[in-house]
C-alpha positions in Angstrom: 168.3 197.2 74.9 166.0 194.3 74.3 163.0 194.7 71.9 160.6 194.0 74.7 162.1 196.8 76.8 161.9 199.2 73.9 158.3 198.3 73.3 157.4 198.8 76.9 159.0 202.2 77.0 157.2 203.3 73.8 153.9 202.1 75.3 154.6 204.0 78.5 155.4 207.2 76.6 152.2 206.9 74.5 150.1 206.3 77.6 151.7 209.4 79.3 150.9 211.5 76.2 147.3 210.3 76.2 146.9 211.1 79.9 148.4 214.5 79.4 146.0 215.2 76.5 142.9 214.2 78.5 144.1 216.3 81.5 144.5 219.3 79.3 141.1 218.7 77.8 139.4 218.3 81.1 140.9 221.5 82.5 140.0 223.6 79.4 143.6 224.7 79.2 144.4 227.1 76.4 147.2 224.8 75.3 144.5 222.1 74.7 142.4 224.5 72.7 145.3 225.4 70.5 146.2 221.6 70.0 142.6 220.8 69.2 142.3 223.6 66.6 145.5 222.5 64.9 144.4 218.8 64.9 141.0 219.7 63.5 142.5 221.8 60.7 145.0 219.1 59.9 142.4 216.3 59.7 140.2 218.4 57.4 143.1 219.2 55.1 144.2 215.5 55.0 140.7 214.3 54.1 140.6 216.8 51.2 143.8 215.4 49.6 143.1 213.4 46.5 145.8 210.9 47.4 144.1 210.1 50.7 140.7 209.8 49.0 142.0 207.4 46.4 143.7 205.3 49.1 140.4 205.2 51.1 138.5 204.1 48.1 141.0 201.3 47.3 141.0 200.1 50.9 137.2 200.0 50.9 137.2 198.1 47.5 139.8 195.6 48.8 137.9 195.0 52.0 134.6 194.4 50.1 136.4 191.9 47.8 138.0 190.2 50.8 134.6 189.9 52.6 133.1 188.3 49.4 136.0 185.9 49.1 135.8 184.8 52.8 132.0 184.2 52.4 132.6 182.2 49.2 135.4 180.2 51.0 133.0 179.4 53.9 130.2 178.3 51.5 132.7 176.2 49.5 134.2 174.7 52.7 130.7 173.7 53.9 129.8 172.2 50.5 133.1 170.3 50.3 132.5 168.9 53.8 128.9 167.9 52.9 130.1 166.1 49.7 132.9 164.3 51.6 130.4 163.2 54.3 127.9 161.9 51.7 130.7 160.0 50.0 131.8 158.4 53.2 128.2 157.4 54.1 127.7 156.0 50.6 130.9 154.0 50.9 130.0 152.6 54.3 126.5 151.6 53.0 127.9 149.9 49.9 131.0 148.2 51.5 129.9 147.6 55.0 129.6 143.8 54.6 133.0 143.6 53.0 134.6 145.8 55.7 133.0 143.7 58.5 134.4 140.6 56.9 137.9 142.0 56.1 138.4 143.4 59.6 136.6 140.6 61.5 134.2 143.0 63.1 131.4 141.7 65.3 127.8 142.5 64.3 124.7 142.6 66.4 123.7 139.3 65.0 127.1 137.8 66.1 126.7 139.3 69.6 123.1 137.9 69.9 124.4 134.5 68.9 127.2 134.6 71.4 124.8 135.7 74.2 122.4 132.9 73.3 125.3 130.3 73.4 126.4 131.7 76.8 122.9 131.5 78.2 122.5 127.9 77.0 125.9 127.0 78.4 125.1 128.6 81.7 121.8 126.7 82.0 123.5 123.4 81.1 126.2 124.1 83.7 123.6 124.8 86.4 121.7 121.6 85.6 125.0 119.7 85.7 125.8 121.3 89.1 122.4 120.2 90.4 122.7 116.6 89.2 126.3 116.4 90.4 125.3 117.8 93.9 122.6 115.1 94.2 125.1 112.4 93.2 127.7 113.7 95.6 125.1 113.8 98.4 124.0 110.2 97.5 127.7 109.0 97.6 128.3 110.7 100.9 125.3 108.9 102.4 126.6 105.6 101.1 130.0 106.3 102.5 128.5 107.1 105.8 126.5 103.9 105.8 129.5 101.9 104.9 131.5 103.6 107.7 128.7 102.8 110.2 128.6 99.1 109.1 132.4 98.8 109.4 132.2 100.3 112.9 129.5 97.9 113.8 131.6 94.9 112.6 134.5 96.0 114.6 132.5 96.0 117.8 
């Protein structure tokens, strides 16, 4: 039998026992009363045992120590993160110019310069287009005049 099958059977048996217990409780069956009395007596006897009391105390002490340790770890983790963040920020502030130069990074100043050069180039290109368009139109007019004069000579 596989472990999963065994686990499923155990869970099913426990569920049936729990349902049976609640059924007996709801019907006030004398069997339930007897089980309840035995369980109450057993739990009171177990709680009076010195061994159980010692274990309970140890578990409580351990859980308190564990809680304290977890809180200390969280505070230590936060403080380590803050320290690391501050060191990174300090490094970036001190070494930013060198990092920019080493990695050939663009700065806002570089981008502004490129945008200014682009705008100048664009305006020069537009003015060239305008002057070129006027020259072309002048040349077309001359060619047309020459064509007309040639046609008139041929006639």
